[in-house]
KOLMILO-678633 format. One line per field, with one value per residue: z, y, x of N, C-alpha, C in turn. Coordinates in Angstrom, 2 decimals, m for minus. Layout:
<rs>
n.z = c(Z|...);
n.y = c(Y|...);
n.x = c(X|...);
ca.z = c(Z|...);
ca.y = c(Y|...);
ca.x = c(X|...);
c.z = c(Z|...);
c.y = c(Y|...);
c.x = c(X|...);
</rs>
This chain:
<rs>
n.z = c(m13.16|m11.75|m9.36|m10.21|m10.98|m8.52|m7.05|m8.36|m8.26|m5.60|m3.74|m5.07|m4.96|m2.22|m1.67|m3.17|m1.74|0.65|m0.38|m1.40|0.93|2.27|0.67|m0.32|m2.78|m5.65|m6.05|m8.61|m9.80|m8.94|m9.50|m12.29|m13.78|m12.54|m13.24|m15.98|m16.42|m15.51|m17.37|m19.81|m19.25|m19.34|m21.99|m23.38|m25.85|m25.83|m26.35|m26.07|m23.49|m22.02|m22.37|m21.13|m18.54|m17.73|m17.89|m16.05|m13.67|m13.42|m12.93|m10.47|m8.93|m8.75|m6.75|m4.53|m4.40|m3.72|m1.08|0.08|m0.50|0.88|3.50|3.73|3.35|5.67|7.44|6.74|4.76|2.11|m0.45|m1.48|m2.95|m4.72|m5.98|m7.34|m9.22|m10.73|m11.79|m14.39|m16.45|m15.52|m15.87|m18.63|m19.54|m18.59|m20.10|m22.71|m22.44|m21.67|m23.92|m25.81|m24.65|m24.86|m27.59|m29.03|m29.62|m28.77|m28.49|m27.64|m25.51|m23.44|m23.25|m22.60|m20.00|m18.55|m18.85|m17.64|m14.96|m14.50|m14.65|m12.51|m10.45|m10.75|m10.16|m7.46|m6.39|m6.90|m5.35|m2.80|m2.58|m2.57|m0.40|2.75|6.27|7.33|8.68|7.33|5.23|1.73|m0.34|m2.56|m6.04|m8.54|m11.34|m11.72|m11.01|m13.23|m15.02|m14.14|m15.02|m17.67|m16.76|m15.02|m16.82|m18.25|m16.19|m15.79|m18.32|m18.57|m16.28|m16.83|m19.10|m17.98|m16.08|m13.37|m10.24|m10.28|m8.18|m7.86|m9.50|m8.97|m6.23|m5.80|m7.37|m5.99|m3.54|m4.37|m4.90|m2.45|m0.70|2.30|3.25|4.08|3.06|0.38|m0.22|0.44|m1.35|m3.73|m3.61|m4.00|m6.57|m7.95|m7.69|m9.20|m11.82|m12.42|m12.38|m14.56|m16.62|m16.54|m17.21|m19.78|m21.08|m20.85|m22.50|m25.02|m25.85|m28.20|m30.10|m29.36|m30.33|m28.48|m25.87|m22.50|m20.60|m18.17|m18.36|m18.70|m21.36|m21.51|m18.89|m16.51|m14.60|m12.67|m11.65|m10.41|m8.32|m6.67|m6.20|m5.05|m2.33|m1.02|m1.40|m0.17|2.45|3.24|2.95|5.31|6.91|5.51|5.83|8.58|8.82|7.35|9.08|11.06|9.98|9.04|7.06|5.10|4.41|3.40|1.14|m0.45|m0.93|m2.37|m4.70|m5.73|m6.29|m8.27|m10.33|m10.86|m11.70|m13.79|m15.61|m16.21|m17.58|m19.83|m21.10|m21.69|m23.57|m25.70|m26.39|m27.43|m29.72|m31.06);
n.y = c(m20.85|m18.63|m19.88|m21.48|m19.53|m18.31|m20.43|m20.75|m18.21|m17.38|m17.97|m16.71|m14.07|m13.56|m13.72|m11.57|m9.41|m9.63|m9.30|m6.70|m5.15|m5.84|m5.15|m2.65|m2.53|m2.62|m5.09|m6.08|m7.55|m10.08|m10.55|m10.10|m12.31|m14.35|m13.84|m14.01|m16.75|m17.97|m17.01|m18.00|m20.70|m20.92|m20.83|m18.48|m16.58|m16.23|m13.69|m11.87|m12.54|m11.62|m8.83|m8.35|m9.16|m7.31|m4.92|m5.47|m5.74|m3.12|m1.73|m2.86|m1.88|0.79|0.82|m0.50|1.10|3.57|3.15|2.62|5.02|6.94|6.10|6.51|9.25|10.19|9.51|11.35|10.71|11.32|13.15|15.85|18.11|17.29|15.29|16.79|18.09|15.98|14.86|15.37|14.31|11.67|10.84|11.20|9.24|6.96|7.04|6.61|4.02|2.50|2.84|1.25|m1.25|m1.26|m1.27|m3.15|m6.64|m8.84|m11.26|m10.13|m8.47|m10.24|m11.30|m8.93|m8.41|m10.58|m10.14|m7.64|m8.39|m9.84|m7.77|m6.20|m7.97|m8.05|m5.38|m5.36|m7.13|m5.70|m3.42|m4.58|m5.42|m3.02|m1.79|m0.21|m0.34|2.23|5.17|7.49|9.96|9.77|11.77|14.53|14.02|15.76|15.24|13.19|14.57|16.21|14.40|13.49|14.02|12.83|10.21|9.72|9.83|7.51|5.60|5.73|4.82|2.21|0.98|1.03|m0.59|m3.00|m3.48|m2.76|m0.98|0.51|0.85|m0.62|0.68|3.46|3.83|3.23|5.42|7.68|7.37|7.66|10.34|11.49|11.13|9.67|6.19|5.82|8.11|7.70|5.30|6.07|8.26|6.92|5.21|7.03|7.90|5.50|5.17|7.39|6.89|4.42|5.00|6.80|5.14|3.01|4.35|5.19|2.70|1.78|3.59|3.45|0.81|m1.83|m3.65|m6.99|m10.43|m13.30|m12.44|m13.25|m14.27|m12.04|m10.04|m6.59|m4.96|m4.96|m5.50|m7.94|m8.77|m10.83|m11.65|m9.29|m9.18|m11.16|m10.37|m7.73|m7.63|m9.35|m8.16|m5.67|m6.37|m7.96|m6.49|m4.95|m7.11|m8.05|m5.85|m5.98|m8.52|m7.94|m6.27|m8.06|m10.18|m11.20|m8.88|m9.68|m12.27|m11.79|m10.22|m12.08|m14.01|m12.50|m11.83|m14.39|m15.11|m13.23|m13.97|m16.60|m16.31|m14.50|m16.00|m18.04|m16.62|m15.63|m18.07|m18.87|m16.97|m17.70|m20.13|m19.27|m17.89|m19.99);
n.x = c(m78.66|m77.59|m76.85|m74.75|m72.89|m72.51|m71.33|m68.85|m67.68|m67.63|m65.49|m63.21|m64.26|m64.44|m61.73|m60.82|m61.86|m60.38|m57.76|m57.96|m58.24|m55.90|m53.68|m54.30|m55.59|m57.86|m58.95|m59.24|m57.22|m57.69|m60.39|m60.88|m59.62|m61.12|m63.84|m63.51|m62.83|m65.15|m67.06|m66.03|m66.24|m68.96|m69.40|m69.05|m67.35|m63.78|m62.55|m64.69|m65.46|m63.23|m63.35|m65.81|m65.18|m63.23|m64.77|m66.83|m65.38|m64.35|m66.76|m67.43|m65.37|m66.05|m68.01|m66.74|m64.50|m65.60|m66.42|m63.92|m62.50|m64.01|m63.59|m60.81|m60.78|m62.00|m60.03|m58.17|m56.32|m56.03|m54.53|m55.78|m55.10|m53.10|m54.56|m56.53|m54.94|m54.07|m56.36|m57.54|m55.67|m55.72|m58.41|m58.64|m56.84|m58.18|m60.51|m59.50|m58.37|m60.61|m62.21|m60.99|m61.48|m64.24|m64.79|m63.29|m62.62|m60.39|m57.76|m55.45|m55.96|m56.29|m53.70|m52.38|m53.38|m52.30|m49.52|m49.39|m49.89|m47.54|m45.65|m46.43|m45.84|m43.02|m42.44|m43.14|m41.26|m38.86|m39.33|m39.40|m36.71|m35.39|m36.35|m35.90|m35.45|m36.39|m37.78|m37.97|m39.44|m39.83|m37.83|m38.64|m38.65|m37.25|m36.98|m38.87|m41.14|m41.61|m42.51|m44.92|m47.62|m47.91|m47.34|m49.46|m51.61|m50.95|m51.28|m54.07|m54.96|m53.82|m54.87|m57.60|m57.67|m56.88|m58.79|m58.53|m57.95|m55.69|m53.92|m51.57|m49.81|m50.07|m49.56|m46.71|m45.73|m46.72|m45.43|m42.83|m42.84|m42.77|m44.90|m46.19|m46.77|m49.48|m50.78|m50.25|m51.64|m54.26|m54.74|m54.40|m56.60|m58.71|m58.07|m58.45|m61.23|m62.15|m61.12|m62.26|m64.99|m65.22|m64.31|m66.17|m68.56|m67.92|m67.65|m70.26|m71.65|m70.42|m70.09|m69.68|m72.14|m72.70|m72.84|m73.75|m73.73|m74.21|m77.14|m78.46|m76.67|m75.78|m75.11|m71.70|m71.41|m71.50|m73.96|m74.80|m72.30|m71.48|m73.32|m72.42|m69.76|m69.68|m70.89|m69.09|m66.53|m66.84|m67.45|m65.30|m62.97|m62.20|m61.42|m59.20|m57.52|m57.06|m55.80|m53.54|m52.17|m51.50|m50.02|m46.67|m44.87|m43.07|m43.88|m46.46|m45.82|m44.41|m46.41|m48.23|m46.80|m46.40|m49.07|m49.70|m47.90|m48.74|m51.46|m51.11|m49.55|m51.34|m53.34|m51.92|m51.24|m53.82|m54.55|m52.91|m54.03|m56.44|m55.62|m54.43);
ca.z = c(m13.65|m10.68|m8.39|m10.80|m10.88|m7.09|m6.65|m8.95|m7.95|m4.18|m3.14|m5.60|m4.50|m0.85|m1.74|m3.69|m0.62|1.54|m1.10|m1.49|2.20|2.70|m0.13|m0.81|m4.20|m5.93|m6.17|m9.99|m10.16|m8.67|m10.06|m13.75|m14.23|m12.03|m14.09|m17.29|m16.48|m15.37|m18.63|m20.85|m18.89|m19.76|m23.46|m23.99|m26.55|m24.98|m26.52|m25.45|m22.05|m21.42|m22.34|m20.08|m17.24|m17.44|m17.67|m14.79|m12.60|m13.28|m12.28|m9.08|m8.27|m8.43|m5.46|m3.48|m4.33|m2.99|0.33|0.48|m0.57|1.99|4.73|3.74|3.51|7.10|8.13|6.17|4.05|0.70|m0.82|m2.43|m3.82|m5.77|m6.74|m8.23|m10.30|m11.55|m12.18|m15.82|m17.20|m15.07|m16.53|m20.06|m19.74|m18.37|m21.26|m23.83|m22.21|m21.67|m25.28|m26.46|m24.11|m25.29|m29.05|m29.68|m29.05|m29.24|m27.49|m27.14|m24.20|m22.46|m23.08|m21.89|m18.59|m17.98|m18.80|m16.61|m13.65|m14.38|m14.39|m11.14|m9.61|m10.83|m9.38|m6.04|m6.04|m6.88|m4.18|m1.63|m2.48|m2.33|0.84|3.89|7.50|7.72|8.81|6.63|4.09|0.48|m0.84|m3.85|m7.17|m9.55|m12.67|m11.72|m10.94|m14.58|m15.82|m13.45|m15.77|m18.59|m16.04|m14.52|m18.00|m18.50|m15.16|m16.11|m19.50|m18.28|m15.29|m17.52|m19.98|m17.18|m15.17|m12.02|m9.71|m10.53|m6.98|m8.04|m10.21|m8.39|m4.89|m5.93|m7.86|m4.92|m2.54|m4.94|m4.85|m1.09|0.19|3.11|2.81|4.31|2.08|m0.95|m0.35|0.44|m2.59|m4.76|m3.57|m4.63|m8.00|m8.49|m7.82|m10.28|m13.14|m12.61|m12.72|m15.91|m17.55|m16.59|m17.95|m21.17|m21.59|m20.96|m23.58|m26.31|m26.13|m29.46|m29.94|m29.54|m30.23|m27.48|m24.53|m21.69|m19.85|m16.93|m18.61|m19.20|m22.23|m21.14|m17.43|m16.14|m13.33|m11.65|m11.00|m9.49|m7.14|m5.81|m5.91|m4.25|m0.88|m0.53|m1.34|0.82|3.81|3.56|2.91|6.66|7.37|4.87|6.49|9.90|8.62|6.89|10.26|11.94|9.36|8.64|5.77|4.10|3.99|2.55|m0.12|m1.26|m1.35|m3.39|m5.93|m6.24|m6.85|m9.54|m11.35|m11.20|m12.47|m15.05|m16.51|m16.65|m18.55|m21.06|m21.74|m22.20|m24.80|m26.77|m26.80|m28.26|m31.01|m31.73);
ca.y = c(m20.12|m17.82|m20.79|m21.86|m18.36|m18.18|m21.47|m20.53|m16.89|m17.02|m17.97|m15.58|m12.80|m13.40|m13.48|m10.21|m8.50|m9.68|m8.72|m5.26|m4.53|m6.18|m4.52|m1.37|m2.68|m2.67|m6.46|m6.43|m8.54|m11.38|m10.71|m10.19|m13.70|m15.19|m13.65|m14.52|m18.21|m18.27|m16.74|m18.96|m21.99|m20.84|m20.87|m17.17|m16.51|m15.73|m12.24|m11.16|m12.81|m10.76|m7.48|m8.31|m9.28|m6.00|m3.96|m5.80|m5.41|m1.67|m1.31|m3.26|m0.99|2.04|0.65|m0.77|2.27|4.61|2.80|2.78|6.45|7.66|5.74|7.19|10.69|10.38|9.39|12.37|10.02|11.68|14.42|16.41|19.07|16.47|14.60|17.78|18.35|14.75|14.30|15.42|13.28|10.34|10.56|11.05|7.90|5.96|7.07|5.96|2.60|1.86|2.85|0.04|m2.39|m1.23|m1.38|m4.22|m7.97|m9.38|m12.00|m9.27|m7.95|m11.31|m11.29|m7.69|m8.56|m11.48|m9.44|m6.61|m9.03|m10.13|m6.49|m5.81|m8.85|m7.58|m4.14|m5.67|m7.70|m4.63|m2.57|m5.33|m5.45|m1.66|m1.25|m0.09|m0.14|3.61|5.89|8.75|10.15|9.90|13.14|14.78|13.76|16.79|14.65|12.49|15.56|16.71|13.33|12.96|14.09|11.68|8.94|9.57|9.45|6.09|4.81|5.68|4.01|0.82|0.45|0.79|m1.74|m4.22|m3.64|m2.64|0.36|1.20|1.03|m1.22|1.66|4.80|3.86|3.48|6.76|8.63|7.23|8.25|11.80|12.00|10.85|8.47|5.05|6.00|9.11|7.08|4.35|6.81|9.00|5.92|4.73|8.05|7.83|4.29|5.44|8.30|6.28|3.32|5.62|7.31|4.04|2.28|5.17|5.14|1.39|1.69|4.41|3.19|m0.61|m2.38|m4.70|m8.29|m11.65|m14.20|m11.88|m14.17|m13.74|m11.35|m8.99|m5.29|m4.64|m5.74|m5.71|m9.20|m8.41|m11.88|m11.62|m8.16|m9.50|m11.97|m9.67|m6.50|m7.84|m9.99|m7.24|m4.62|m6.93|m8.62|m5.56|m4.69|m8.32|m8.04|m4.81|m6.53|m9.55|m7.31|m5.75|m9.14|m11.11|m10.63|m8.23|m10.46|m13.37|m11.22|m9.83|m13.28|m14.61|m11.62|m12.02|m15.73|m15.05|m12.48|m14.78|m17.76|m15.88|m13.91|m17.12|m18.73|m15.74|m15.62|m19.36|m18.90|m16.17|m18.49|m21.15|m18.60|m17.62|m21.25);
ca.x = c(m77.48|m76.95|m76.21|m73.44|m71.98|m72.19|m70.40|m67.53|m67.12|m67.68|m64.16|m62.43|m64.80|m63.98|m60.30|m60.64|m62.09|m59.21|m56.62|m58.19|m57.91|m54.54|m52.67|m54.77|m55.93|m59.28|m59.39|m59.37|m56.23|m58.28|m61.73|m60.87|m59.46|m62.20|m65.00|m63.15|m62.94|m66.58|m67.73|m65.59|m66.84|m70.37|m69.47|m68.84|m66.08|m62.71|m62.34|m65.83|m65.39|m62.22|m63.89|m66.84|m64.51|m62.65|m65.84|m67.52|m64.45|m64.33|m67.98|m67.34|m64.40|m66.73|m68.67|m65.76|m63.62|m66.29|m66.31|m62.52|m62.12|m64.67|m62.87|m59.51|m61.03|m62.27|m58.75|m57.32|m55.26|m56.08|m53.92|m56.75|m54.41|m52.47|m55.65|m57.15|m54.00|m53.93|m57.65|m57.83|m54.95|m56.16|m59.68|m58.38|m56.29|m59.24|m61.43|m58.84|m58.27|m61.95|m62.73|m60.44|m62.21|m65.62|m64.99|m62.50|m62.62|m59.10|m56.97|m54.34|m56.37|m56.01|m52.24|m52.03|m53.65|m51.32|m48.23|m49.58|m49.67|m46.09|m44.94|m46.76|m45.04|m41.67|m42.37|m43.16|m39.95|m37.89|m39.60|m38.96|m35.22|m34.86|m36.92|m35.02|m36.20|m36.23|m39.05|m37.89|m40.31|m39.08|m37.67|m39.25|m37.79|m37.56|m37.17|m40.14|m42.21|m41.86|m43.15|m46.08|m48.89|m47.92|m47.41|m50.85|m52.41|m50.66|m51.92|m55.50|m55.16|m53.48|m55.80|m58.90|m57.48|m56.73|m59.92|m58.08|m58.02|m54.43|m53.11|m50.23|m49.00|m50.11|m48.95|m45.26|m45.49|m46.98|m44.37|m41.61|m43.01|m42.66|m46.03|m46.02|m47.54|m50.90|m51.23|m50.17|m52.74|m55.52|m54.86|m54.57|m58.01|m59.54|m57.77|m59.11|m62.66|m62.39|m60.87|m63.21|m66.27|m65.14|m64.17|m67.43|m69.51|m67.50|m67.99|m71.73|m72.15|m69.80|m69.87|m70.19|m73.17|m72.06|m73.59|m73.19|m73.80|m75.00|m78.29|m78.12|m75.67|m76.19|m73.99|m70.51|m71.42|m72.14|m74.58|m74.73|m70.98|m71.47|m74.11|m71.54|m68.51|m69.80|m70.96|m67.86|m65.39|m67.10|m67.43|m64.02|m61.83|m61.71|m60.72|m57.91|m56.68|m56.71|m54.81|m52.30|m51.49|m51.08|m49.11|m45.38|m44.88|m42.31|m44.74|m47.51|m45.21|m44.11|m47.69|m48.83|m46.02|m46.71|m50.40|m49.61|m47.18|m49.58|m52.64|m50.62|m49.16|m52.60|m54.00|m51.13|m51.44|m55.16|m54.60|m52.28|m55.01|m57.44|m55.00|m54.23);
c.z = c(m12.54|m9.65|m8.91|m10.68|m9.43|m6.63|m7.15|m8.44|m6.47|m3.57|m3.71|m5.12|m3.06|m0.82|m2.22|m2.59|0.32|0.91|m1.15|m0.19|2.62|1.97|m0.69|m2.29|m4.38|m6.10|m7.62|m10.40|m9.86|m9.44|m11.58|m14.24|m13.75|m12.91|m15.49|m17.40|m16.28|m16.70|m19.72|m20.55|m19.31|m21.28|m24.14|m24.65|m25.72|m25.11|m25.87|m23.94|m21.37|m21.33|m21.26|m18.70|m16.80|m17.08|m16.34|m13.60|m12.36|m12.57|m10.80|m8.29|m7.95|m7.04|m4.34|m3.32|m3.59|m1.49|0.85|0.51|0.57|3.32|4.82|3.90|4.98|7.90|7.65|5.46|2.56|0.50|m1.91|m3.38|m5.02|m6.64|m7.74|m9.43|m11.25|m12.18|m13.70|m16.61|m16.79|m15.80|m18.02|m20.38|m19.58|m19.52|m22.47|m23.63|m22.28|m23.06|m26.04|m25.97|m24.70|m26.77|m29.66|m28.90|m29.59|m28.13|m26.94|m25.79|m23.10|m22.17|m22.28|m20.39|m17.91|m17.84|m17.75|m15.22|m13.44|m14.01|m12.97|m10.15|m9.57|m10.03|m7.89|m5.56|m5.93|m5.66|m2.90|m1.47|m2.14|m1.00|1.95|5.12|8.05|7.77|8.06|5.47|2.85|0.13|m2.19|m4.96|m8.28|m10.92|m12.76|m11.68|m12.34|m15.43|m15.23|m14.30|m16.86|m17.91|m15.51|m15.66|m18.29|m17.46|m15.42|m17.27|m19.22|m17.28|m15.92|m18.42|m19.19|m16.24|m13.71|m11.56|m9.86|m9.32|m7.09|m8.77|m9.51|m7.01|m4.98|m6.42|m6.75|m3.84|m3.08|m4.93|m3.45|m0.19|1.02|2.69|2.95|3.31|0.69|m1.19|m0.43|m0.86|m3.75|m4.79|m4.24|m6.13|m8.67|m8.66|m9.02|m11.66|m13.42|m12.99|m14.17|m16.94|m17.67|m17.40|m19.44|m21.80|m21.80|m22.20|m24.94|m26.65|m27.48|m29.16|m30.28|m29.53|m29.16|m26.09|m23.67|m21.01|m18.57|m17.12|m19.11|m20.04|m21.86|m19.63|m17.09|m14.71|m12.29|m10.93|m10.01|m8.20|m6.16|m5.32|m4.85|m2.73|m0.30|m0.39|m0.29|2.23|4.23|3.52|4.32|7.25|6.80|5.50|7.84|9.77|8.17|8.03|11.07|11.34|9.03|7.23|4.71|3.56|3.06|1.18|m1.04|m1.75|m2.47|m4.73|m6.55|m6.89|m8.20|m10.65|m11.80|m12.11|m13.82|m16.08|m17.05|m17.71|m19.89|m21.82|m22.36|m23.49|m25.97|m27.29|m27.70|m29.65|m31.79|m32.25);
c.y = c(m19.36|m18.69|m21.22|m20.75|m18.19|m19.16|m21.24|m19.27|m16.61|m16.93|m16.88|m14.21|m12.52|m13.06|m12.05|m9.19|m8.46|m9.02|m7.20|m4.58|m4.72|m5.37|m3.13|m1.39|m2.73|m4.08|m6.94|m7.52|m9.97|m11.61|m10.81|m11.61|m14.60|m15.08|m14.22|m16.02|m18.69|m18.14|m17.71|m20.36|m22.05|m20.85|m19.53|m17.15|m15.79|m14.22|m11.43|m11.34|m11.88|m9.34|m7.34|m8.39|m7.96|m4.99|m4.20|m5.47|m3.90|m1.16|m1.69|m2.32|0.37|1.94|0.43|0.42|3.42|4.38|3.05|4.27|7.24|7.36|6.45|8.72|11.03|10.35|10.46|11.80|10.38|13.06|15.05|17.43|18.35|15.79|15.56|18.02|17.17|14.31|14.27|14.39|11.84|9.94|10.37|9.67|6.81|5.89|6.36|4.45|1.89|1.87|1.65|m1.19|m2.45|m1.60|m2.62|m5.51|m8.68|m10.16|m11.21|m8.69|m8.96|m11.37|m10.08|m7.83|m9.46|m10.84|m8.32|m7.19|m9.38|m8.88|m6.03|m6.68|m8.40|m6.29|m4.41|m6.28|m6.63|m3.73|m3.26|m5.29|m4.07|m1.11|m1.26|0.18|1.27|4.29|7.18|8.78|10.34|11.40|13.28|14.58|14.74|16.22|13.95|13.45|16.08|15.65|12.88|12.96|13.00|10.32|8.68|9.22|7.95|5.18|4.65|4.77|2.53|0.22|0.14|m0.43|m3.06|m4.46|m3.58|m1.17|1.17|1.41|0.46|m0.28|3.01|4.89|4.03|4.87|7.78|8.58|7.82|9.76|12.35|11.75|9.60|7.38|5.26|7.00|8.49|6.14|5.07|7.58|8.06|5.38|5.73|8.08|6.62|4.49|6.33|7.65|5.16|3.87|6.08|6.18|3.25|3.03|5.12|3.79|1.25|2.41|3.90|1.73|m0.99|m3.44|m6.04|m9.41|m12.54|m13.62|m12.79|m13.48|m13.11|m10.24|m7.71|m4.76|m5.54|m6.00|m6.99|m9.09|m9.54|m11.90|m10.46|m8.45|m10.32|m11.14|m8.58|m6.77|m8.45|m9.02|m6.16|m5.16|m7.45|m7.70|m5.22|m5.91|m8.40|m7.01|m5.31|m7.59|m8.99|m6.73|m6.86|m10.02|m10.45|m10.07|m9.06|m11.63|m12.89|m10.86|m11.03|m13.95|m13.80|m11.79|m13.36|m15.77|m14.35|m13.30|m15.96|m17.33|m15.27|m14.98|m17.84|m17.92|m15.73|m16.94|m19.46|m18.10|m16.92|m19.58|m20.54|m18.37|m18.92|m21.84);
c.x = c(m76.77|m76.24|m74.84|m72.44|m71.55|m71.14|m68.98|m66.88|m66.99|m66.30|m63.28|m62.94|m64.39|m62.50|m60.01|m60.85|m60.90|m57.99|m56.76|m57.82|m56.46|m53.48|m53.12|m55.10|m57.43|m59.81|m59.48|m58.38|m56.72|m59.57|m61.76|m60.66|m60.59|m63.45|m64.73|m63.32|m64.36|m67.29|m67.31|m66.14|m68.30|m70.52|m69.33|m67.46|m65.02|m62.51|m63.44|m65.81|m64.38|m62.74|m64.96|m66.23|m63.91|m63.71|m66.55|m66.64|m64.39|m65.58|m67.99|m66.43|m65.06|m67.38|m67.64|m64.81|m64.28|m66.21|m64.89|m62.11|m62.75|m63.97|m61.55|m59.68|m61.28|m60.99|m57.74|m56.10|m55.20|m55.45|m54.83|m56.12|m53.80|m53.51|m56.30|m56.25|m53.90|m55.26|m57.86|m57.02|m55.35|m57.45|m59.51|m57.79|m57.32|m60.20|m60.82|m58.77|m59.60|m62.60|m62.22|m61.19|m63.59|m65.79|m64.32|m62.59|m61.36|m58.41|m55.80|m54.69|m56.11|m54.50|m51.79|m52.23|m52.63|m49.97|m48.26|m49.34|m48.20|m45.32|m45.20|m45.94|m43.59|m41.48|m42.31|m41.84|m38.90|m38.06|m39.14|m37.44|m34.65|m35.35|m35.91|m35.85|m36.02|m37.58|m39.05|m38.84|m39.45|m38.97|m38.28|m38.20|m38.11|m37.81|m38.52|m41.30|m42.58|m42.59|m44.47|m47.37|m48.96|m48.01|m48.83|m51.79|m52.21|m51.30|m53.39|m55.78|m54.94|m54.48|m57.15|m58.80|m57.46|m57.91|m59.52|m58.15|m56.74|m53.55|m51.70|m49.29|m48.93|m49.45|m47.44|m44.93|m45.67|m45.90|m43.07|m41.64|m43.07|m43.86|m45.75|m46.95|m49.06|m51.49|m51.25|m51.34|m54.08|m55.76|m55.08|m56.00|m58.93|m59.30|m58.48|m60.61|m62.95|m62.21|m61.85|m64.59|m66.28|m65.09|m65.47|m68.49|m69.20|m67.87|m69.49|m72.26|m71.65|m69.57|m70.45|m71.22|m72.51|m73.10|m72.95|m73.15|m74.67|m76.18|m77.82|m77.10|m76.35|m75.02|m72.83|m70.45|m72.18|m72.67|m74.57|m73.37|m70.90|m72.20|m73.30|m70.35|m68.70|m69.95|m69.70|m66.71|m65.63|m66.94|m66.04|m62.84|m61.33|m60.97|m59.33|m56.97|m56.20|m55.61|m53.48|m51.49|m50.87|m50.01|m47.78|m45.40|m44.17|m43.12|m45.82|m46.98|m44.95|m45.39|m48.30|m48.12|m46.34|m48.08|m50.41|m48.98|m48.07|m50.76|m52.21|m50.24|m50.37|m53.30|m53.25|m51.29|m52.83|m55.28|m53.95|m53.24|m56.07|m56.89|m54.84|m55.55);
</rs>
């Protein structure tokens, strides 16, 4: 069994590590669909497989996020004052989102993940079109400042539902509030660690009992996948960061958007097959 899991997950796990380092993400956008398709291939029901994929990805992000957050802390890339102010709504959102993952088995979660990837792709396209070759730091947005706490709650909830670290949402918000790119990515990494820890703990405590859980799983956490994912993501993240520095930004952006659209479409089509 483990050899089969290793064979299917190895390349996506390596890719997740590179993606995490290259784009400052937790790798969940790659690993959730990879784990999902492995589990469904093993005969696990689609709704249960999706909940397990999200939960397993969140637990993986706890480990990879710790490594990333510590590295950014050493580089002084984390705004701890802002993080302290945002921590409560972030954790509350993560608890709400993970409670839905823990208790409900529905194809809507599969559709949600696919649509989430589409929206992230759209956000990236819009950011690329608005980007200007200027070194100026974004000015503070008073209107946005008043909405930050509800937005942070939403980031925690959506990230927990999708099994991601939330960097695709928190980095643009942080940059809009005047943080430079390095501060935004570092603070986002710390946020991802916090929300993934809270969400994973919540899933562990409140998961419903399910029939059809495959061997090697602890509740909704599929441990064989973690054994493959964690070494790959930890070891390959520095490689991704290096490649990100070397490759043209425009090429990276286009590849990332294409990946999001492709995987998102595949997940949405999969959810329709479940409903049908």
